[in-house]
C-alpha positions as CSV (number, residue, x, y, z in Angstrom):
1,M,-43.5,-21.8,-7.9
2,L,-42.6,-18.3,-6.7
3,R,-38.9,-19.2,-6.9
4,R,-39.2,-20.3,-10.5
5,L,-41.2,-17.2,-11.4
6,R,-38.6,-14.9,-9.8
7,H,-35.8,-16.8,-11.7
8,W,-37.6,-16.4,-15.0
9,V,-38.3,-12.6,-14.4
10,E,-34.6,-12.1,-13.5
11,T,-33.4,-14.0,-16.5
12,R,-35.5,-11.7,-18.8
13,R,-34.2,-8.6,-17.0
14,L,-30.6,-9.7,-17.3
15,R,-30.8,-10.9,-20.9
16,D,-29.9,-7.5,-22.4
17,S,-28.4,-5.9,-19.3
18,P,-25.3,-3.8,-20.0
19,L,-23.9,-5.1,-16.7
20,R,-23.2,-8.4,-18.3
21,A,-20.6,-6.9,-20.6
22,Q,-19.1,-4.8,-17.8
23,W,-18.5,-7.7,-15.4
24,E,-15.2,-9.0,-16.7
25,Q,-13.6,-5.6,-16.4
26,A,-15.1,-4.9,-13.0
27,V,-13.4,-8.0,-11.5
28,A,-10.3,-8.3,-13.7
29,D,-7.9,-7.2,-11.0
30,W,-9.3,-9.3,-8.2
31,P,-7.2,-12.5,-8.1
32,V,-9.9,-14.6,-6.4
33,A,-12.2,-14.2,-9.4
34,A,-9.5,-15.4,-11.7
35,R,-9.7,-18.9,-10.0
36,Y,-13.1,-19.5,-11.4
37,Q,-13.0,-20.6,-15.0
38,G,-15.4,-22.2,-17.4
39,E,-18.8,-23.1,-16.1
40,A,-18.0,-22.0,-12.5
41,R,-17.1,-18.5,-13.9
42,Q,-20.3,-18.3,-15.7
43,R,-22.3,-19.2,-12.6
44,L,-20.3,-16.7,-10.6
45,R,-21.2,-13.9,-13.0
46,E,-24.8,-14.9,-13.2
47,M,-25.1,-15.0,-9.4
48,A,-23.5,-11.6,-9.0
49,L,-25.9,-10.1,-11.6
50,R,-28.9,-11.7,-9.8
51,L,-27.6,-10.4,-6.5
52,I,-27.6,-6.9,-7.9
53,L,-31.3,-7.3,-8.8
54,R,-32.2,-8.6,-5.4
55,K,-30.3,-6.0,-3.3
56,Y,-30.5,-2.2,-3.1
57,F,-27.1,-0.6,-3.4
58,L,-27.3,2.6,-1.4
59,S,-24.9,5.6,-1.0
60,G,-23.5,6.4,2.4
61,G,-22.2,9.9,2.9
62,G,-22.9,11.0,-0.6
63,L,-20.7,8.5,-2.4
64,Q,-21.6,8.0,-6.0
65,V,-22.2,4.3,-6.5
66,T,-21.3,3.1,-10.0
67,D,-22.0,0.0,-11.9
68,T,-18.4,-1.1,-11.5
69,M,-18.8,-0.8,-7.7
70,R,-21.9,-2.8,-7.7
71,L,-20.5,-5.5,-9.9
72,R,-17.3,-5.9,-7.8
73,V,-19.1,-6.0,-4.4
74,A,-21.8,-8.4,-5.7
75,T,-19.1,-10.7,-7.1
76,M,-17.2,-10.7,-3.8
77,A,-20.5,-11.4,-2.0
78,A,-21.4,-14.2,-4.4
79,V,-18.1,-16.1,-4.0
80,P,-18.9,-17.6,-0.5
81,V,-22.4,-18.7,-1.6
82,L,-21.6,-19.9,-5.1
83,E,-22.2,-23.5,-4.1
84,L,-24.8,-22.7,-1.4
85,G,-27.2,-20.5,-3.4
86,L,-28.5,-17.0,-3.1
87,D,-31.2,-18.0,-0.7
88,W,-28.5,-18.0,2.0
89,L,-28.5,-14.2,1.5
90,R,-32.2,-13.7,1.8
91,D,-34.0,-11.8,4.6
92,W,-32.1,-8.6,4.1
93,N,-32.2,-6.3,1.1
94,A,-29.5,-3.5,1.1
95,I,-25.8,-2.9,0.8
96,V,-24.6,0.6,1.8
97,L,-21.3,1.9,0.4
98,Y,-19.3,4.6,2.0
99,E,-16.1,6.1,0.5
100,G,-14.0,5.2,3.5
101,A,-14.3,4.1,7.1
102,F,-17.6,5.1,8.7
103,I,-18.9,5.6,12.2
104,P,-22.0,3.5,13.0
105,D,-25.1,5.6,13.4
106,H,-26.5,3.8,16.4
107,G,-26.2,4.7,20.1
108,W,-25.2,2.8,23.2
109,Q,-26.2,3.2,26.8
110,D,-23.7,3.3,29.6
111,E,-24.2,2.1,33.2
112,A,-25.7,5.4,34.2
113,G,-28.4,5.1,31.5
114,V,-26.9,7.8,29.4
115,V,-27.2,7.1,25.6
116,H,-24.1,8.0,23.6
117,S,-23.7,8.2,19.8
118,G,-20.8,7.5,17.6
119,G,-18.0,5.1,18.1
120,E,-14.9,3.8,16.4
121,P,-14.7,4.1,12.5
122,L,-15.4,0.8,10.8
123,S,-14.6,-0.8,7.5
124,G,-17.7,-3.0,7.4
125,E,-20.7,-3.9,9.4
126,A,-23.5,-6.4,9.1
127,W,-26.8,-5.9,10.9
128,E,-29.0,-8.9,11.6
129,L,-32.0,-8.7,9.2
130,G,-30.6,-5.3,8.2
131,P,-28.0,-4.0,5.6
132,V,-24.4,-4.8,5.0
133,I,-22.4,-1.6,5.3
134,L,-19.0,-1.3,3.6
135,S,-16.1,1.1,3.1
136,W,-15.3,1.2,-0.7
137,E,-11.7,1.9,0.2
138,D,-11.6,-1.4,2.1
139,V,-13.4,-3.2,-0.7
140,L,-10.5,-2.2,-3.0
141,A,-8.0,-3.2,-0.3
142,A,-8.8,-7.0,-0.6
143,S,-5.5,-8.8,-0.3
144,A,-4.3,-12.4,-0.5
145,E,-1.1,-11.3,1.4
146,D,-3.2,-10.2,4.4
147,G,-6.0,-12.7,3.8
148,Y,-8.3,-9.6,3.9
149,N,-11.6,-9.1,2.3
150,V,-14.2,-6.9,4.0
151,V,-17.1,-8.1,1.8
152,I,-16.5,-11.8,2.4
153,H,-16.0,-10.9,6.1
154,E,-19.4,-9.3,6.4
155,I,-21.1,-12.0,4.2
156,A,-19.7,-14.6,6.6
157,H,-21.4,-12.7,9.4
158,K,-24.7,-12.9,7.5
159,L,-24.3,-16.6,7.0
160,D,-23.4,-17.0,10.7
161,M,-26.6,-15.0,11.6
162,R,-28.7,-17.6,9.9
163,S,-28.2,-20.0,12.9
164,S,-30.7,-20.0,15.7
165,G,-28.2,-18.5,18.1
166,G,-27.3,-15.5,15.9
167,A,-23.7,-14.7,15.0
168,N,-21.7,-17.0,17.2
169,G,-19.2,-18.6,14.9
170,A,-21.4,-21.6,14.2
171,P,-23.4,-21.1,11.0
172,P,-26.1,-23.6,10.1
173,L,-24.2,-26.7,9.0
174,H,-25.2,-29.0,6.1
175,R,-26.6,-32.4,6.5
176,G,-23.7,-34.8,7.1
177,M,-21.6,-32.2,8.9
178,D,-20.8,-32.9,12.5
179,A,-21.6,-30.0,14.8
180,R,-19.5,-31.5,17.6
181,L,-16.5,-31.8,15.3
182,W,-17.0,-28.2,14.1
183,Y,-16.9,-27.0,17.7
184,E,-13.9,-29.2,18.5
185,V,-11.9,-28.0,15.5
186,M,-12.7,-24.3,16.0
187,T,-12.0,-24.4,19.7
188,E,-8.7,-26.2,19.1
189,A,-7.7,-23.6,16.6
190,W,-8.8,-20.7,18.8
191,E,-6.7,-22.0,21.7
192,A,-3.7,-22.5,19.5
193,L,-3.8,-19.0,18.1
194,A,-4.4,-17.5,21.5
195,R,-1.3,-19.3,22.9
196,A,0.7,-18.1,19.9
197,E,-0.4,-14.5,20.3
198,E,0.4,-14.6,24.0
199,A,3.9,-15.9,23.2
200,G,4.4,-13.1,20.7
201,E,4.5,-15.4,17.7
202,P,3.3,-14.4,14.3
203,L,-0.2,-15.5,13.5
204,P,-1.4,-17.1,10.2
205,V,-4.5,-14.9,10.3
206,D,-5.3,-11.4,11.7
207,G,-5.4,-11.3,15.5
208,Y,-8.8,-9.7,15.2
209,A,-10.1,-13.2,14.8
210,L,-9.7,-13.7,18.6
211,T,-12.1,-10.8,19.4
212,E,-15.0,-13.2,19.7
213,E,-16.4,-16.4,18.0
214,A,-18.3,-14.5,15.3
215,E,-15.2,-12.6,14.3
216,F,-13.2,-15.9,14.4
217,F,-15.5,-17.4,11.7
218,A,-15.5,-14.3,9.6
219,V,-11.7,-13.8,9.6
220,L,-11.2,-17.5,8.8
221,S,-13.6,-17.2,6.0
222,E,-11.7,-14.2,4.5
223,N,-8.5,-16.3,4.6
224,F,-10.2,-19.3,3.2
225,F,-11.0,-17.5,0.0
226,E,-8.2,-14.9,-0.2
227,A,-5.3,-17.0,1.1
228,P,-6.4,-20.7,1.0
229,D,-2.9,-22.2,0.7
230,R,-1.7,-20.4,3.8
231,L,-4.8,-21.3,5.8
232,S,-4.7,-25.0,4.7
233,R,-1.1,-25.3,5.8
234,A,-1.5,-23.5,9.1
235,L,-4.9,-24.8,10.2
236,P,-5.6,-27.8,8.0
237,R,-8.6,-29.1,10.2
238,V,-10.2,-25.6,10.1
239,Y,-9.7,-25.5,6.3
240,Q,-11.4,-28.9,5.9
241,Q,-14.4,-27.8,7.9
242,L,-14.7,-24.6,5.9
243,A,-14.4,-26.5,2.7
244,L,-17.3,-28.7,3.8
245,F,-19.4,-25.7,4.8
246,Y,-18.7,-23.6,1.7
247,R,-18.6,-26.7,-0.6
248,Q,-15.5,-25.3,-2.3
249,D,-11.8,-26.1,-2.2
250,P,-10.1,-22.9,-3.3
251,A,-6.6,-24.2,-2.5
252,K,-7.0,-26.7,-5.3
253,M,-8.1,-24.0,-7.7
254,Q,-4.8,-22.1,-7.5
């Protein structure tokens, strides 16, 4: 009942929204959006507009956040959940945009018990039950050549965090998916990439994927949407599992 009421209220709010007319221009130069045509494109636009209504878009470091920024980020965030639904992005309510790389504002404690602040500059960060934080420069740097998309990367973390174990590279799988097969395929791919990296061979995805299991899933997800052909050729079993999870097959949409 509440879900239907929210959908009705959102529909009324969006009916005459100027954002609707601005959407095409905001995503015109993002090749991934161009794959979605017809009914799928209409659903992507509507999901992006509803996401804007459901999330606060906040400025980090004084950046002026424009409608174009909100539309582009919301569309990138909507792509992974287009066939899953926006409920997969519930339980958090803010997206923070910085102009460029940012330093996380949370401390860490060393072995002596001393709390330190600061750290390495980041292009994106997702907090469990908290915001998604993004560098606008990195949002614009999305690239099929590099398989890079900071928004999809952080949204993948948010999906991963929905599992009972938190972000561990194993998001909640749909009915009919085999968790043992998922583990087998991902482990096999991890080990193959690790061997290739050790041998100095070029990798089909960013080596950052081998940082930890959560980053592995997030980097693979970026490549699944930005560079699906390359991923399907290099890691076909991984591609198949991601296609089952995201319920999309972007390699066939080229």
